[in-house]
N, C-alpha and C positions, 0 to 999 in steps of 0.2 A: 105718441102713436106705437112705438116699438115696445112700450111697456106692455099693452094690450096682449100683444103675440107671446111675450114671455109668460105672463099670466094664464094665458091659455094653455101653453106648453106644460106648466106646473100643474095644473089642475088635471090635464090628460095623463100625465106620468103618475099621479096619485092614483089613478084608476088602473092604467095600463102599463106603467112602467115595471121593469125586471131588475135583476141584480148585475147583469151584464149589458151595458149600453153604450152605444156610439153614436156621437153628434156628427152630423154631416154639414159642413160649411160654417165651421165654428169662428173663423177669424182668429181670435184668441181663445184661450182656454178658461176665460173666466166664468161663463155659463156653467160649463161642464163641472167645474170645481164646486160651484155652488150644488148642482144637481147631485153630485157624488155625496156632498155632505148632508143634503136633505134627506136622501134617499138611501144612504149606505150602499151605494153601488160602485162597482168597478166602471167608470165611463172613460171611453177613449173619444178622439175626435179626428176626423179629416178634412182637410181643407189644403187647396194647392198652394195657397198664399199665407196660410196661418201661422201662428208663432204660438209659443209656449212649450213647457215641458212634456204635455199630454197630447201635443199635435202631430199626426203623421202627415206629411206633405204629399197629397196626392188629390185627385179629382175625385168629386162624388161618385162619378160615372164608373169608377174603378174599384168599388167597394168590395166586390167579390174577392179582389186580388189579395185583399188581407188575409184570407184563407182561415177566418174564424167565423163561429156562429154567434149571434146575438139575441138577448131576449127582447130588447128593443133597440130599433133604428130611429132616430128622430132628426128632423130638419126644421129649421125655424128661420123664416125670412131669408131662405137660402135657395129654395127650389128654382126660382128664376134665374139664378146664375149658373145653372148647369143644363145639360140636355137632359130635360125631366124625364121623356121616355127611356131613354137608356138608363137613367139611375134607377127608376123604378122597376126596370127588368133585372137589373143587377143586384139590386138591393134584396130582393125576394130570395136570391141565392145565398145571402148572408145572414138570413134568420133561422133561428133554431126552430124546431117543429111547431112549437107553440109561441113563436116569437111574433113581435107586432111592429108596425112601422106607424110613426106618427109624422104628419106633415101639416105644418102651420106656415101660412105665406100670406103676403099682402094680396088682397082681393084685387080682380081686374078692375081697373077705374079709378083706384085709389090714387091720389096725387100726393106721392111721397117726396116730390122734388126731384127725382131722378128719373130720367126718361129710360126706363126699362120696360120690358114685355112682362107683364104680370098675368098669370093664369087665373081663370075663373074656376070655381069649385067643379063645375060640370066638366071643363076640360081635363082637370087632375084626374076625376073619377073616371073618365073615358080612357085614360093611360094607364089605369091600373088593372090591368089584364093580369089573371091568375091570382088576384087577392080578393079576399071575402071583407066587404067594407063592415066595421063594427060602429063606428060613430062618425058622424060629419056634422059640418055646420058653418055658420057664418056670424061673425060679430060685426061691429062697425067698420074696421079696417082689415080684418083677416078672416081667412077661412081655414078649416082644419079637417083633417081626415085621419082615422085610426083604422087600420086594416091588418089581416093576417094572411097567411098562405090559404088559398082556396083548397 
C-alpha cells in the first residue's frame, strides 16, 4: 500500500518538482536521497522525530521558521501526523514565487492497521486557503493534491 503513495509522488515530482525541495515528515532521509538522485535536486527534510544527515528536527507546522524558500514542498503519508491546517498555512510562506506544494496521503477510510484520523481529499482542499489547485485525484489507497500560491 505504501508503494502506491511513493509512486504517485515520483510521478507528480516529474511534472511539478523543482531544484530546491523539502520533504515534510520524512522519518529517515531514505526517500529524499532517492529523490535528490533522480531529479538532481537539493532536497532537505523536516521531521520532529526523524533521523539522517539531511533531517532538520522540527514539526512540519514550523516550516516557515527555516527562513528559506523552496521550489517544491512535498509530504507523503505524513499530513495526518500534523496539524494539517497550520502546516498548510505556514507552508505557503516557505514557497518561492512559483513554488508548488504536493500532498500525498492515505484516503479517509483506508485501513492501514493504525487507528489515526485520515483526511478526505475534500477536507484537504477546504484547508488549502490561499492556494490555487493545479492537480488533484485519488487512487486506491491515496489522494493527492498539487497547488501553488493563489
